C-alpha positions, 0 to 999 in steps of 0.5 A: 838143111837136109835131115835123115831119119833112120827108122822114121816110119815108126812111132817117133818118126810118125810125129818127128818127120812132119815137124821137120818138113813144116820147119823147112828141112829136106827130109829123108826117111830111111826104113825097111819099107815094111811099115807106114806111119801111124798117122797119115799126113799129106806132108809125107808127100814131101819126104824122100823115102830110101829103103835100106835094112841095117841088119841085112846089109853087107858089113858096113854097107848100110853106114856107108850108104847113109854117109853118101846121102851127106845130110846135115842131120842124122836122127838114129831111131833104130840103133841098138848096139855099140857096134852099130854106133861105132860103124855109123859114127866112123862113116859119118866122119868127114861128111856134111854132118852138123848133128847126129841124134841118137835114140837111147832109153830110160832102160839105160838107167836101170835101177835109179838111186834118187827120184826123179832120176836125172840124165846124169845119175850113174847108170845101173842097167838090168838087161843087155838092151839097157847095157847097150844103150848105156854103152852107146851113149857113153861112147858118143859123149866121149867122141864128142869130148875127144873129137868133137863129134857132134852128137846128142842122145834122147832117152824115151820112156814107155812110148804111147799114143794112137797105134801102139799097144802099150805097157799095161798096169802089170808092167808088160805088153799083154793086151788081155790085162786091158781086156780083163779090166774092160770086162770088169773082171779082177786083176792081180798086181805084182809087188808092193801094193801097186806102188811100183811106177811106169813112166809113159810118154806120148810119141809126139812128146818124144818127137818134140825132144828130138826136134828141140835138140835140133833147133837148140843145137848148141845147148844139146851137143854132147848131152842126153835128154829124157823124153818122158811126161812130166809125171810117172804113174803107179801100177795102182793108179794106172789100173784104177784109171783104166777101170774107171775109163771103161766104166767098171769098178776097180777090182784089184788084188796084190800078190807077192812077186813069186805068187804073181809069177805063178799066177801069170804062168808065162815066163816072158811076161814075168821077165817083162814085168821085172825089168819094168818094175825093178826099175820103177822109173820116175824121171826128171824133165828139168834139163830138157826144159831149161836147156832145149825148151821142152814142154810136154803136150800130154800128161802121163794119163792122157798118153795112156788113155789115148793108146787104150782108145786106139787099142779099142778102135783097132779091136785089140781090146773088145768092148 
């Protein structure tokens, strides 16, 4: 069977494409040609690489070129809008397609009302990114139920692993928070005594959800699956673990939201933190375990610590 991975040179594709090749799929990696997999593997010699830029193609040409490849499976890792979803599904109608897999996000959930949140809870996304992802999911599921379009949505958490600068214990991507911890300096956490949560997941486990959805196609069609670790982590627990990993005594203070924003003095970082901790995600993997055999290989802390180790090796954090 032929599988196309759109955006396969990124973090998820680094782990997903080798799984597909080893399983006997003929794999086409569609990318802009500007990045390489985070982990080098000889198996990539067996992958066909096609350079296409979704954003810079003439309207509709990208989707027509994907459809012309006539694959059995299309895994769409870089689809961020309802318009793109409509175009790609329209183009794939009438092709050899047997399964389209869409990469959504836990941001499509927004503020959950019950923890751990399941895939089937009502969605209250907080930002345009989350709203578009939620709209894409709803559109795809409706297309499945009305027209039988063979789709599945996967919702990753905060993707982590080697080669990736991850969300830090204050809920944003500022690497200086890790640097201050490595230096043994004090950090301030926003909100309610560090009890807000993040839900990191190793990219290899995200790839596992996509792969298992393909190999359990009948159970996965027309449904959504959360791709997260088995547990989430509080900001306080996260910060304490990083201090200890660097061999430092934790030095943590707590500030109200307004005080923390003044302390941080960076609107972009404050917005990122707000969108992470206002959701304070803790998500369930029960559906994935029951229907497609999902079994995360990494705990939330293992995924985080591998990422931090990688950041030190790459000089993002200096010891």
